[in-house]
All heavy atoms as a GROMACS GRO file, in nm:
protein
  579
    1MET      N    1  14.554  13.170   7.137
    1MET     CA    2  14.548  13.159   6.992
    1MET      C    3  14.471  13.033   6.954
    1MET      O    4  14.488  12.929   7.013
    1MET     CB    5  14.688  13.147   6.932
    1MET     CG    6  14.782  13.262   6.955
    1MET     SD    7  14.735  13.411   6.874
    1MET     CE    8  14.790  13.526   6.997
    2GLY      N    9  14.391  13.050   6.855
    2GLY     CA   10  14.314  12.936   6.806
    2GLY      C   11  14.354  12.907   6.663
    2GLY      O   12  14.461  12.944   6.617
    3ASP      N   13  14.265  12.840   6.593
    3ASP     CA   14  14.290  12.821   6.451
    3ASP      C   15  14.225  12.936   6.376
    3ASP      O   16  14.165  13.025   6.435
    3ASP     CB   17  14.239  12.684   6.404
    3ASP     CG   18  14.089  12.668   6.424
    3ASP    OD1   19  14.014  12.763   6.396
    3ASP    OD2   20  14.048  12.560   6.467
    4ALA      N   21  14.237  12.935   6.244
    4ALA     CA   22  14.189  13.047   6.164
    4ALA      C   23  14.037  13.063   6.165
    4ALA      O   24  13.987  13.164   6.121
    4ALA     CB   25  14.238  13.031   6.020
    5TYR      N   26  13.965  12.965   6.214
    5TYR     CA   27  13.820  12.968   6.206
    5TYR      C   28  13.749  12.984   6.339
    5TYR      O   29  13.629  12.990   6.345
    5TYR     CB   30  13.770  12.841   6.137
    5TYR     CG   31  13.837  12.819   6.004
    5TYR    CD1   32  13.939  12.728   5.989
    5TYR    CD2   33  13.800  12.895   5.893
    5TYR    CE1   34  14.002  12.710   5.867
    5TYR    CE2   35  13.863  12.878   5.771
    5TYR     CZ   36  13.964  12.785   5.759
    5TYR     OH   37  14.026  12.769   5.638
    6THR      N   38  13.824  12.991   6.448
    6THR     CA   39  13.765  12.999   6.581
    6THR      C   40  13.761  13.142   6.631
    6THR      O   41  13.863  13.208   6.635
    6THR     CB   42  13.848  12.913   6.679
    6THR    OG1   43  13.861  12.782   6.626
    6THR    CG2   44  13.782  12.907   6.815
    7PRO      N   45  13.643  13.192   6.672
    7PRO     CA   46  13.637  13.327   6.730
    7PRO      C   47  13.720  13.334   6.858
    7PRO      O   48  13.739  13.235   6.926
    7PRO     CB   49  13.488  13.346   6.762
    7PRO     CG   50  13.416  13.241   6.685
    7PRO     CD   51  13.512  13.128   6.666
    8VAL      N   52  13.769  13.453   6.890
    8VAL     CA   53  13.851  13.472   7.009
    8VAL      C   54  13.763  13.533   7.118
    8VAL      O   55  13.705  13.639   7.100
    8VAL     CB   56  13.971  13.565   6.979
    8VAL    CG1   57  14.054  13.585   7.104
    8VAL    CG2   58  14.056  13.506   6.867
    9ARG      N   59  13.753  13.465   7.229
    9ARG     CA   60  13.668  13.510   7.339
    9ARG      C   61  13.703  13.654   7.382
    9ARG      O   62  13.819  13.688   7.400
    9ARG     CB   63  13.686  13.415   7.457
    9ARG     CG   64  13.590  13.443   7.570
    9ARG     CD   65  13.612  13.344   7.685
    9ARG     NE   66  13.511  13.366   7.784
    9ARG     CZ   67  13.416  13.278   7.816
    9ARG    NH1   68  13.413  13.162   7.758
    9ARG    NH2   69  13.328  13.308   7.908
   10GLY      N   70  13.601  13.737   7.397
   10GLY     CA   71  13.619  13.874   7.443
   10GLY      C   72  13.653  13.974   7.334
   10GLY      O   73  13.665  14.093   7.359
   11LYS      N   74  13.667  13.926   7.210
   11LYS     CA   75  13.696  14.015   7.097
   11LYS      C   76  13.578  14.012   7.000
   11LYS      O   77  13.478  13.944   7.024
   11LYS     CB   78  13.826  13.974   7.028
   11LYS     CG   79  13.947  13.984   7.120
   11LYS     CD   80  14.077  13.959   7.048
   11LYS     CE   81  14.194  13.966   7.145
   11LYS     NZ   82  14.323  13.958   7.078
   12CYS      N   83  13.589  14.086   6.892
   12CYS     CA   84  13.482  14.087   6.794
   12CYS      C   85  13.454  13.946   6.742
   12CYS      O   86  13.547  13.867   6.721
   12CYS     CB   87  13.518  14.179   6.676
   12CYS     SG   88  13.390  14.186   6.550
   13THR      N   89  13.329  13.916   6.720
   13THR     CA   90  13.288  13.784   6.670
   13THR      C   91  13.359  13.747   6.540
   13THR      O   92  13.384  13.630   6.514
   13THR     CB   93  13.135  13.784   6.644
   13THR    OG1   94  13.071  13.810   6.769
   13THR    CG2   95  13.087  13.652   6.589
   14TRP      N   96  13.393  13.846   6.460
   14TRP     CA   97  13.453  13.820   6.328
   14TRP      C   98  13.606  13.825   6.331
   14TRP      O   99  13.670  13.802   6.230
   14TRP     CB  100  13.400  13.922   6.226
   14TRP     CG  101  13.253  13.939   6.237
   14TRP    CD1  102  13.186  14.052   6.274
   14TRP    CD2  103  13.152  13.840   6.215
   14TRP    NE1  104  13.051  14.030   6.275
   14TRP    CE2  105  13.027  13.901   6.239
   14TRP    CE3  106  13.155  13.706   6.177
   14TRP    CZ2  107  12.906  13.832   6.228
   14TRP    CZ3  108  13.035  13.637   6.165
   14TRP    CH2  109  12.913  13.700   6.190
   15TRP      N  110  13.666  13.856   6.446
   15TRP     CA  111  13.811  13.866   6.461
   15TRP      C  112  13.874  13.727   6.467
   15TRP      O  113  13.826  13.638   6.537
   15TRP     CB  114  13.842  13.943   6.589
   15TRP     CG  115  13.988  13.964   6.618
   15TRP    CD1  116  14.064  13.893   6.708
   15TRP    CD2  117  14.074  14.060   6.560
   15TRP    NE1  118  14.191  13.942   6.710
   15TRP    CE2  119  14.202  14.044   6.620
   15TRP    CE3  120  14.058  14.159   6.463
   15TRP    CZ2  121  14.310  14.123   6.586
   15TRP    CZ3  122  14.166  14.238   6.430
   15TRP    CH2  123  14.290  14.219   6.491
   16ARG      N  124  13.982  13.707   6.394
   16ARG     CA  125  14.052  13.578   6.392
   16ARG      C  126  14.201  13.599   6.415
   16ARG      O  127  14.257  13.700   6.370
   16ARG     CB  128  14.032  13.507   6.258
   16ARG     CG  129  13.885  13.478   6.224
   16ARG     CD  130  13.828  13.374   6.318
   16ARG     NE  131  13.694  13.333   6.280
   16ARG     CZ  132  13.583  13.384   6.331
   16ARG    NH1  133  13.588  13.482   6.419
   16ARG    NH2  134  13.465  13.339   6.294
   17GLU      N  135  14.266  13.506   6.482
   17GLU     CA  136  14.410  13.510   6.506
   17GLU      C  137  14.469  13.374   6.474
   17GLU      O  138  14.416  13.271   6.515
   17GLU     CB  139  14.438  13.543   6.654
   17GLU     CG  140  14.387  13.677   6.697
   17GLU     CD  141  14.403  13.702   6.847
   17GLU    OE1  142  14.463  13.617   6.916
   17GLU    OE2  143  14.355  13.806   6.893
   18MET      N  144  14.580  13.375   6.400
   18MET     CA  145  14.647  13.250   6.367
   18MET      C  146  14.798  13.270   6.366
   18MET      O  147  14.848  13.364   6.304
   18MET     CB  148  14.602  13.199   6.231
   18MET     CG  149  14.651  13.059   6.200
   18MET     SD  150  14.577  12.987   6.052
   18MET     CE  151  14.651  13.087   5.926
   19ILE      N  152  14.870  13.185   6.436
   19ILE     CA  153  15.016  13.192   6.438
   19ILE      C  154  15.068  13.152   6.300
   19ILE      O  155  15.019  13.056   6.239
   19ILE     CB  156  15.074  13.100   6.547
   19ILE    CG1  157  15.030  13.150   6.684
   19ILE    CG2  158  15.227  13.094   6.538
   19ILE    CD1  159  15.066  13.057   6.798
   20VAL      N  160  15.166  13.227   6.251
   20VAL     CA  161  15.227  13.198   6.120
   20VAL      C  162  15.287  13.057   6.126
   20VAL      O  163  15.358  13.023   6.222
   20VAL     CB  164  15.334  13.304   6.087
   20VAL    CG1  165  15.411  13.267   5.961
   20VAL    CG2  166  15.270  13.441   6.073
   21ASP      N  167  15.257  12.976   6.024
   21ASP     CA  168  15.301  12.836   6.021
   21ASP      C  169  15.449  12.817   6.053
   21ASP      O  170  15.486  12.726   6.126
   21ASP     CB  171  15.271  12.773   5.885
   21ASP     CG  172  15.124  12.740   5.867
   21ASP    OD1  173  15.050  12.733   5.969
   21ASP    OD2  174  15.081  12.723   5.751
   22GLU      N  175  15.533  12.901   5.997
   22GLU     CA  176  15.679  12.888   6.018
   22GLU      C  177  15.718  12.904   6.165
   22GLU      O  178  15.822  12.855   6.208
   22GLU     CB  179  15.753  12.994   5.937
   22GLU     CG  180  15.740  12.978   5.788
   22GLU     CD  181  15.803  13.096   5.714
   22GLU    OE1  182  15.862  13.184   5.779
   22GLU    OE2  183  15.792  13.098   5.591
   23ASP      N  184  15.635  12.976   6.242
   23ASP     CA  185  15.670  13.006   6.380
   23ASP      C  186  15.612  12.907   6.482
   23ASP      O  187  15.651  12.908   6.598
   23ASP     CB  188  15.622  13.147   6.417
   23ASP     CG  189  15.699  13.256   6.344
   23ASP    OD1  190  15.789  13.222   6.264
   23ASP    OD2  191  15.669  13.374   6.366
   24VAL      N  192  15.522  12.822   6.439
   24VAL     CA  193  15.452  12.732   6.531
   24VAL      C  194  15.550  12.646   6.611
   24VAL      O  195  15.538  12.635   6.732
   24VAL     CB  196  15.350  12.643   6.456
   24VAL    CG1  197  15.293  12.537   6.549
   24VAL    CG2  198  15.238  12.727   6.398
   25HIS      N  199  15.647  12.587   6.546
   25HIS     CA  200  15.740  12.497   6.614
   25HIS      C  201  15.883  12.551   6.617
   25HIS      O  202  15.977  12.475   6.639
   25HIS     CB  203  15.739  12.360   6.548
   25HIS     CG  204  15.604  12.296   6.549
   25HIS    ND1  205  15.544  12.252   6.664
   25HIS    CD2  206  15.516  12.273   6.450
   25HIS    CE1  207  15.425  12.204   6.636
   25HIS    NE2  208  15.405  12.216   6.507
   26ASN      N  209  15.899  12.681   6.597
   26ASN     CA  210  16.032  12.742   6.597
   26ASN      C  211  16.077  12.762   6.742
   26ASN      O  212  16.032  12.853   6.811
   26ASN     CB  213  16.029  12.876   6.522
   26ASN     CG  214  16.166  12.935   6.506
   26ASN    OD1  215  16.261  12.900   6.577
   26ASN    ND2  216  16.179  13.028   6.411
   27VAL      N  217  16.169  12.678   6.789
   27VAL     CA  218  16.214  12.683   6.928
   27VAL      C  219  16.310  12.798   6.956
   27VAL      O  220  16.341  12.828   7.070
   27VAL     CB  221  16.279  12.549   6.971
   27VAL    CG1  222  16.176  12.438   6.971
   27VAL    CG2  223  16.397  12.515   6.882
   28ARG      N  224  16.357  12.865   6.851
   28ARG     CA  225  16.448  12.978   6.869
   28ARG      C  226  16.374  13.105   6.910
   28ARG      O  227  16.435  13.199   6.959
   28ARG     CB  228  16.528  13.003   6.742
   28ARG     CG  229  16.634  12.894   6.720
   28ARG     CD  230  16.710  12.920   6.595
   28ARG     NE  231  16.622  12.882   6.483
   28ARG     CZ  232  16.655  12.892   6.356
   28ARG    NH1  233  16.771  12.941   6.321
   28ARG    NH2  234  16.571  12.855   6.262
   29LEU      N  235  16.244  13.108   6.891
   29LEU     CA  236  16.165  13.225   6.929
   29LEU      C  237  16.131  13.219   7.076
   29LEU      O  238  16.093  13.115   7.128
   29LEU     CB  239  16.037  13.232   6.846
   29LEU     CG  240  16.055  13.256   6.696
   29LEU    CD1  241  15.921  13.243   6.626
   29LEU    CD2  242  16.114  13.393   6.671
   30LYS      N  243  16.144  13.331   7.145
   30LYS     CA  244  16.107  13.339   7.287
   30LYS      C  245  15.956  13.356   7.297
   30LYS      O  246  15.889  13.389   7.202
   30LYS     CB  247  16.179  13.458   7.352
   30LYS     CG  248  16.328  13.442   7.354
   30LYS     CD  249  16.394  13.563   7.413
   30LYS     CE  250  16.546  13.546   7.406
   30LYS     NZ  251  16.616  13.672   7.413
   31ALA      N  252  15.905  13.334   7.418
   31ALA     CA  253  15.761  13.351   7.442
   31ALA      C  254  15.718  13.491   7.399
   31ALA      O  255  15.783  13.590   7.434
   31ALA     CB  256  15.730  13.329   7.589
   32GLY      N  257  15.612  13.497   7.322
   32GLY     CA  258  15.558  13.625   7.278
   32GLY      C  259  15.616  13.679   7.149
   32GLY      O  260  15.574  13.783   7.100
   33GLU      N  261  15.715  13.609   7.092
   33GLU     CA  262  15.782  13.657   6.970
   33GLU      C  263  15.726  13.597   6.841
   33GLU      O  264  15.762  13.642   6.732
   33GLU     CB  265  15.932  13.628   6.975
   33GLU     CG  266  16.007  13.710   7.075
   33GLU     CD  267  16.157  13.684   7.073
   33GLU    OE1  268  16.200  13.578   7.020
   33GLU    OE2  269  16.230  13.769   7.125
   34ARG      N  270  15.642  13.495   6.853
   34ARG     CA  271  15.589  13.433   6.732
   34ARG      C  272  15.501  13.533   6.656
   34ARG      O  273  15.430  13.614   6.716
   34ARG     CB  274  15.508  13.308   6.764
   34ARG     CG  275  15.594  13.198   6.824
   34ARG     CD  276  15.518  13.070   6.844
   34ARG     NE  277  15.409  13.088   6.939
   34ARG     CZ  278  15.329  12.990   6.981
   34ARG    NH1  279  15.346  12.868   6.936
   34ARG    NH2  280  15.234  13.014   7.068
   35ARG      N  281  15.506  13.526   6.523
   35ARG     CA  282  15.424  13.615   6.441
   35ARG      C  283  15.281  13.564   6.435
   35ARG      O  284  15.257  13.444   6.430
   35ARG     CB  285  15.481  13.625   6.300
   35ARG     CG  286  15.618  13.691   6.296
   35ARG     CD  287  15.681  13.678   6.161
   35ARG     NE  288  15.714  13.536   6.139
   35ARG     CZ  289  15.746  13.484   6.021
   35ARG    NH1  290  15.749  13.558   5.914
   35ARG    NH2  291  15.773  13.356   6.010
   36VAL      N  292  15.188  13.658   6.435
   36VAL     CA  293  15.047  13.625   6.433
   36VAL      C  294  14.980  13.702   6.320
   36VAL      O  295  15.006  13.822   6.302
   36VAL     CB  296  14.980  13.663   6.567
   36VAL    CG1  297  14.831  13.632   6.565
   36VAL    CG2  298  15.047  13.590   6.683
   37THR      N  299  14.897  13.634   6.243
   37THR     CA  300  14.815  13.700   6.143
   37THR      C  301  14.678  13.720   6.204
   37THR      O  302  14.614  13.624   6.248
   37THR     CB  303  14.804  13.613   6.015
   37THR    OG1  304  14.935  13.593   5.963
   37THR    CG2  305  14.718  13.681   5.911
   38CYS      N  306  14.633  13.845   6.210
   38CYS     CA  307  14.501  13.877   6.262
   38CYS      C  308  14.417  13.924   6.145
   38CYS      O  309  14.466  13.993   6.056
   38CYS     CB  310  14.510  13.989   6.366
   38CYS     SG  311  14.622  13.954   6.503
   39SER      N  312  14.291  13.887   6.144
   39SER     CA  313  14.208  13.928   6.032
   39SER      C  314  14.063  13.947   6.073
   39SER      O  315  14.018  13.897   6.175
   39SER     CB  316  14.216  13.824   5.920
   39SER     OG  317  14.166  13.700   5.965
   40CYS      N  318  13.991  14.023   5.990
   40CYS     CA  319  13.846  14.038   6.006
   40CYS      C  320  13.781  13.940   5.910
   40CYS      O  321  13.794  13.954   5.788
   40CYS     CB  322  13.802  14.180   5.976
   40CYS     SG  323  13.621  14.197   5.976
   41PHE      N  324  13.713  13.841   5.964
   41PHE     CA  325  13.652  13.735   5.885
   41PHE      C  326  13.548  13.790   5.787
   41PHE      O  327  13.530  13.738   5.678
   41PHE     CB  328  13.586  13.636   5.982
   41PHE     CG  329  13.537  13.510   5.917
   41PHE    CD1  330  13.624  13.415   5.871
   41PHE    CD2  331  13.400  13.487   5.904
   41PHE    CE1  332  13.578  13.298   5.813
   41PHE    CE2  333  13.353  13.371   5.846
   41PHE     CZ  334  13.442  13.276   5.800
   42VAL      N  335  13.480  13.900   5.824
   42VAL     CA  336  13.375  13.958   5.741
   42VAL      C  337  13.430  14.049   5.634
   42VAL      O  338  13.396  14.037   5.517
   42VAL     CB  339  13.273  14.035   5.828
   42VAL    CG1  340  13.176  14.113   5.743
   42VAL    CG2  341  13.197  13.938   5.917
   43GLU      N  342  13.518  14.143   5.672
   43GLU     CA  343  13.566  14.243   5.577
   43GLU      C  344  13.693  14.204   5.504
   43GLU      O  345  13.733  14.269   5.409
   43GLU     CB  346  13.584  14.377   5.648
   43GLU     CG  347  13.451  14.434   5.697
   43GLU     CD  348  13.465  14.575   5.746
   43GLU    OE1  349  13.578  14.623   5.764
   43GLU    OE2  350  13.360  14.638   5.768
   44GLY      N  351  13.760  14.099   5.550
   44GLY     CA  352  13.880  14.053   5.482
   44GLY      C  353  14.006  14.134   5.508
   44GLY      O  354  14.107  14.114   5.443
   45LYS      N  355  14.002  14.226   5.604
   45LYS     CA  356  14.122  14.304   5.639
   45LYS      C  357  14.218  14.215   5.717
   45LYS      O  358  14.176  14.128   5.793
   45LYS     CB  359  14.085  14.426   5.722
   45LYS     CG  360  14.002  14.527   5.646
   45LYS     CD  361  13.976  14.649   5.731
   45LYS     CE  362  13.895  14.751   5.655
   45LYS     NZ  363  13.866  14.869   5.736
   46VAL      N  364  14.348  14.239   5.700
   46VAL     CA  365  14.450  14.156   5.764
   46VAL      C  366  14.553  14.245   5.833
   46VAL      O  367  14.595  14.346   5.777
   46VAL     CB  368  14.519  14.065   5.661
   46VAL    CG1  369  14.631  13.985   5.725
   46VAL    CG2  370  14.418  13.973   5.594
   47TRP      N  371  14.592  14.206   5.953
   47TRP     CA  372  14.697  14.274   6.028
   47TRP      C  373  14.802  14.171   6.066
   47TRP      O  374  14.769  14.056   6.093
   47TRP     CB  375  14.641  14.334   6.157
   47TRP     CG  376  14.540  14.442   6.137
   47TRP    CD1  377  14.563  14.576   6.132
   47TRP    CD2  378  14.398  14.426   6.122
   47TRP    NE1  379  14.444  14.643   6.114
   47TRP    CE2  380  14.341  14.554   6.107
   47TRP    CE3  381  14.313  14.315   6.117
   47TRP    CZ2  382  14.206  14.574   6.090
   47TRP    CZ3  383  14.177  14.336   6.099
   47TRP    CH2  384  14.125  14.465   6.086
   48SER      N  385  14.928  14.212   6.070
   48SER     CA  386  15.036  14.124   6.115
   48SER      C  387  15.093  14.181   6.244
   48SER      O  388  15.107  14.302   6.258
   48SER     CB  389  15.145  14.115   6.009
   48SER     OG  390  15.095  14.050   5.895
   49SER      N  391  15.127  14.093   6.335
   49SER     CA  392  15.175  14.135   6.466
   49SER      C  393  15.261  14.024   6.524
   49SER      O  394  15.273  13.917   6.466
   49SER     CB  395  15.054  14.163   6.556
   49SER     OG  396  15.092  14.218   6.677
   50VAL      N  397  15.321  14.050   6.638
   50VAL     CA  398  15.384  13.944   6.716
   50VAL      C  399  15.292  13.919   6.835
   50VAL      O  400  15.213  14.005   6.872
   50VAL     CB  401  15.528  13.979   6.762
   50VAL    CG1  402  15.622  13.988   6.644
   50VAL    CG2  403  15.532  14.105   6.843
   51GLU      N  404  15.301  13.803   6.896
   51GLU     CA  405  15.208  13.765   7.003
   51GLU      C  406  15.194  13.871   7.111
   51GLU      O  407  15.084  13.901   7.155
   51GLU     CB  408  15.254  13.634   7.068
   51GLU     CG  409  15.219  13.512   6.989
   51GLU     CD  410  15.268  13.385   7.056
   51GLU    OE1  411  15.389  13.375   7.084
   51GLU    OE2  412  15.185  13.297   7.078
   52ASP      N  413  15.305  13.930   7.154
   52ASP     CA  414  15.300  14.029   7.261
   52ASP      C  415  15.228  14.157   7.222
   52ASP      O  416  15.188  14.235   7.308
   52ASP     CB  417  15.441  14.063   7.310
   52ASP     CG  418  15.499  13.955   7.400
   52ASP    OD1  419  15.424  13.864   7.443
   52ASP    OD2  420  15.621  13.960   7.426
   53ASP      N  421  15.213  14.181   7.091
   53ASP     CA  422  15.153  14.306   7.044
   53ASP      C  423  15.017  14.288   6.978
   53ASP      O  424  14.964  14.381   6.917
   53ASP     CB  425  15.247  14.375   6.944
   53ASP     CG  426  15.379  14.416   7.008
   53ASP    OD1  427  15.380  14.446   7.130
   53ASP    OD2  428  15.481  14.418   6.937
   54VAL      N  429  14.958  14.170   6.990
   54VAL     CA  430  14.826  14.147   6.930
   54VAL      C  431  14.725  14.240   6.997
   54VAL      O  432  14.721  14.249   7.120
   54VAL     CB  433  14.783  13.998   6.947
   54VAL    CG1  434  14.638  13.979   6.908
   54VAL    CG2  435  14.872  13.909   6.863
   55PRO      N  436  14.645  14.312   6.918
   55PRO     CA  437  14.548  14.406   6.975
   55PRO      C  438  14.447  14.338   7.067
   55PRO      O  439  14.415  14.220   7.049
   55PRO     CB  440  14.477  14.464   6.853
   55PRO     CG  441  14.563  14.431   6.736
   55PRO     CD  442  14.641  14.309   6.773
   56SER      N  443  14.396  14.413   7.163
   56SER     CA  444  14.297  14.358   7.256
   56SER      C  445  14.162  14.337   7.188
   56SER      O  446  14.076  14.266   7.238
   56SER     CB  447  14.280  14.451   7.376
   56SER     OG  448  14.238  14.579   7.332
   57ASP      N  449  14.142  14.397   7.073
   57ASP     CA  450  14.023  14.378   6.990
   57ASP      C  451  14.054  14.436   6.853
   57ASP      O  452  14.160  14.496   6.833
   57ASP     CB  453  13.901  14.448   7.053
   57ASP     CG  454  13.768  14.385   7.010
   57ASP    OD1  455  13.767  14.306   6.914
   57ASP    OD2  456  13.667  14.415   7.072
   58CYS      N  457  13.964  14.422   6.760
   58CYS     CA  458  13.985  14.472   6.624
   58CYS      C  459  14.012  14.623   6.627
   58CYS      O  460  13.936  14.698   6.689
   58CYS     CB  461  13.863  14.443   6.539
   58CYS     SG  462  13.875  14.510   6.372
   59PRO      N  463  14.118  14.670   6.561
   59PRO     CA  464  14.149  14.813   6.558
   59PRO      C  465  14.037  14.897   6.496
   59PRO      O  466  14.026  15.016   6.523
   59PRO     CB  467  14.276  14.821   6.472
   59PRO     CG  468  14.334  14.685   6.474
   59PRO     CD  469  14.219  14.590   6.491
   60ASP      N  470  13.953  14.837   6.413
   60ASP     CA  471  13.844  14.909   6.347
   60ASP      C  472  13.712  14.899   6.422
   60ASP      O  473  13.607  14.941   6.371
   60ASP     CB  474  13.824  14.856   6.204
   60ASP     CG  475  13.943  14.890   6.114
   60ASP    OD1  476  14.022  14.979   6.150
   60ASP    OD2  477  13.955  14.828   6.007
   61ALA      N  478  13.714  14.844   6.541
   61ALA     CA  479  13.589  14.815   6.615
   61ALA      C  480  13.499  14.937   6.634
   61ALA      O  481  13.377  14.925   6.624
   61ALA     CB  482  13.623  14.754   6.751
   62LYS      N  483  13.557  15.053   6.658
   62LYS     CA  484  13.476  15.172   6.689
   62LYS      C  485  13.394  15.222   6.571
   62LYS      O  486  13.295  15.291   6.589
   62LYS     CB  487  13.567  15.284   6.740
   62LYS     CG  488  13.637  15.249   6.868
   62LYS     CD  489  13.606  15.350   6.976
   62LYS     CE  490  13.688  15.333   7.100
   62LYS     NZ  491  13.651  15.226   7.184
   63HIS      N  492  13.435  15.191   6.448
   63HIS     CA  493  13.360  15.240   6.332
   63HIS      C  494  13.324  15.128   6.234
   63HIS      O  495  13.314  15.148   6.115
   63HIS     CB  496  13.438  15.352   6.261
   63HIS     CG  497  13.577  15.315   6.224
   63HIS    ND1  498  13.609  15.247   6.111
   63HIS    CD2  499  13.695  15.337   6.289
   63HIS    CE1  500  13.739  15.228   6.106
   63HIS    NE2  501  13.794  15.282   6.213
   64CYS      N  502  13.300  15.009   6.289
   64CYS     CA  503  13.263  14.894   6.205
   64CYS      C  504  13.115  14.862   6.220
   64CYS      O  505  13.066  14.844   6.331
   64CYS     CB  506  13.346  14.772   6.245
   64CYS     SG  507  13.304  14.625   6.150
   65ARG      N  508  13.044  14.854   6.110
   65ARG     CA  509  12.900  14.826   6.118
   65ARG      C  510  12.872  14.678   6.150
   65ARG      O  511  12.760  14.643   6.180
   65ARG     CB  512  12.831  14.867   5.990
   65ARG     CG  513  12.879  14.796   5.867
   65ARG     CD  514  12.811  14.849   5.744
   65ARG     NE  515  12.882  14.806   5.624
   65ARG     CZ  516  12.833  14.813   5.504
   65ARG    NH1  517  12.713  14.864   5.485
   65ARG    NH2  518  12.902  14.774   5.401
   66TYR      N  519  12.974  14.593   6.144
   66TYR     CA  520  12.955  14.450   6.171
   66TYR      C  521  13.004  14.410   6.310
   66TYR      O  522  13.002  14.292   6.345
   66TYR     CB  523  13.030  14.365   6.068
   66TYR     CG  524  12.989  14.395   5.926
   66TYR    CD1  525  13.077  14.456   5.837
   66TYR    CD2  526  12.863  14.362   5.880
   66TYR    CE1  527  13.040  14.484   5.707
   66TYR    CE2  528  12.825  14.389   5.750
   66TYR     CZ  529  12.915  14.450   5.664
   66TYR     OH  530  12.877  14.477   5.536
   67TYR      N  531  13.051  14.507   6.391
   67TYR     CA  532  13.111  14.473   6.520
   67TYR      C  533  13.009  14.411   6.617
   67TYR      O  534  12.906  14.468   6.645
   67TYR     CB  535  13.172  14.598   6.585
   67TYR     CG  536  13.239  14.567   6.717
   67TYR    CD1  537  13.365  14.509   6.721
   67TYR    CD2  538  13.176  14.594   6.838
   67TYR    CE1  539  13.426  14.479   6.841
   67TYR    CE2  540  13.238  14.564   6.959
   67TYR     CZ  541  13.363  14.507   6.958
   67TYR     OH  542  13.424  14.476   7.077
   68ILE      N  543  13.042  14.292   6.664
   68ILE     CA  544  12.962  14.223   6.766
   68ILE      C  545  13.063  14.160   6.862
   68ILE      O  546  13.149  14.083   6.820
   68ILE     CB  547  12.875  14.112   6.706
   68ILE    CG1  548  12.780  14.166   6.601
   68ILE    CG2  549  12.799  14.038   6.816
   68ILE    CD1  550  12.708  14.058   6.520
   69LYS      N  551  13.054  14.194   6.990
   69LYS     CA  552  13.145  14.138   7.090
   69LYS      C  553  13.117  13.990   7.111
   69LYS      O  554  13.002  13.950   7.126
   69LYS     CB  555  13.126  14.215   7.222
   69LYS     CG  556  13.232  14.185   7.324
   69LYS     CD  557  13.349  14.275   7.310
   69LYS     CE  558  13.434  14.273   7.435
   69LYS     NZ  559  13.551  14.354   7.422
   70CYS      N  560  13.221  13.910   7.110
   70CYS     CA  561  13.208  13.765   7.126
   70CYS      C  562  13.202  13.730   7.275
   70CYS      O  563  13.293  13.766   7.350
   70CYS     CB  564  13.327  13.697   7.060
   70CYS     SG  565  13.315  13.518   7.052
   71TRP      N  566  13.100  13.663   7.314
   71TRP     CA  567  13.076  13.621   7.452
   71TRP      C  568  13.190  13.652   7.541
   71TRP      O  569  13.221  13.622   7.642
   71TRP     CB  570  13.031  13.476   7.456
   71TRP     CG  571  13.136  13.372   7.441
   71TRP    CD1  572  13.172  13.283   7.537
   71TRP    CD2  573  13.217  13.338   7.329
   71TRP    NE1  574  13.269  13.198   7.490
   71TRP    CE2  575  13.298  13.229   7.362
   71TRP    CE3  576  13.232  13.390   7.202
   71TRP    CZ2  577  13.389  13.171   7.274
   71TRP    CZ3  578  13.321  13.332   7.116
   71TRP    CH2  579  13.398  13.224   7.152
   0.00000   0.00000   0.00000
C-alpha cells in the first residue's frame, strides 16, 4: 500500500490504493483486515475493500480506454 498518489507496481497506471485513516494505527485489526479505498485516478471510480480482498488490478481493466499497465 502506498499513499493516494503513488501508482501500484503491476497494476493499472491510474489505479490507487489507500488504507482508511481510522485503520492505519488500529491495533485491534488483524493482518489483512484494514479497510482500503481503491480508486481510478482518471475516471474517479472508487471501490472499498479490506486488504486481503484488494483486486489484483482494476476491475474495469478489460474495457477501459485508459488502461496502461504500470511497470
